[in-house]
PLY file of the C-alpha trace (Angstrom):
ply
format ascii 1.0
element vertex 59
property float x
property float y
property float z
element edge 58
property int vertex1
property int vertex2
end_header
-15.37 0.83 2.03
-16.86 -0.71 -1.10
-15.14 -3.45 -3.09
-14.81 -1.10 -6.06
-13.14 1.58 -3.92
-10.80 -0.98 -2.38
-9.84 -2.31 -5.83
-9.15 1.23 -7.06
-7.05 1.96 -3.97
-5.09 -1.27 -4.48
-4.28 -0.24 -8.07
-3.08 3.20 -6.95
-1.12 1.72 -4.04
0.52 -0.81 -6.40
1.76 2.02 -8.61
3.21 3.78 -5.57
4.75 0.51 -4.29
6.53 -0.03 -7.62
7.79 3.58 -7.63
9.59 2.99 -4.32
10.89 -0.52 -5.00
14.57 0.50 -4.94
14.64 1.14 -1.17
14.96 -1.41 1.69
11.82 -3.35 2.63
11.20 -1.59 5.96
11.68 1.86 4.41
9.29 0.99 1.60
6.74 -0.26 4.10
6.97 2.89 6.24
6.68 5.14 3.18
3.62 3.22 2.05
2.03 3.54 5.50
2.71 7.29 5.46
1.30 7.60 1.92
-1.93 5.85 2.96
-2.22 7.73 6.28
-1.81 11.06 4.50
-4.82 10.11 2.38
-6.88 9.43 5.50
-7.14 5.64 5.53
-7.51 3.80 8.84
-5.24 1.03 10.11
-7.62 -1.71 8.97
-7.37 -0.56 5.35
-3.62 0.12 5.61
-2.95 -3.38 6.98
-5.08 -5.00 4.29
-3.35 -3.07 1.48
0.14 -3.82 2.84
-0.59 -7.55 3.06
-1.90 -7.55 -0.51
1.11 -5.62 -1.83
3.63 -7.82 -0.01
1.98 -10.97 -1.37
1.72 -9.62 -4.94
5.26 -8.20 -5.03
7.55 -10.39 -2.90
11.10 -9.03 -2.40
0 1
1 2
2 3
3 4
4 5
5 6
6 7
7 8
8 9
9 10
10 11
11 12
12 13
13 14
14 15
15 16
16 17
17 18
18 19
19 20
20 21
21 22
22 23
23 24
24 25
25 26
26 27
27 28
28 29
29 30
30 31
31 32
32 33
33 34
34 35
35 36
36 37
37 38
38 39
39 40
40 41
41 42
42 43
43 44
44 45
45 46
46 47
47 48
48 49
49 50
50 51
51 52
52 53
53 54
54 55
55 56
56 57
57 58
């Protein structure tokens, strides 16, 4: 996956992460995983995105 594609995905994932910020941490994480899986991303990408989101938006 190119750097540009990954940056674009991170922007879209950030928007989704902020939309679901009113739920408990584990629920938010599982919804985010489902959202990314539905779009066909593998576990490597999902793990990377989750780590980025959790570091950018601490609870």
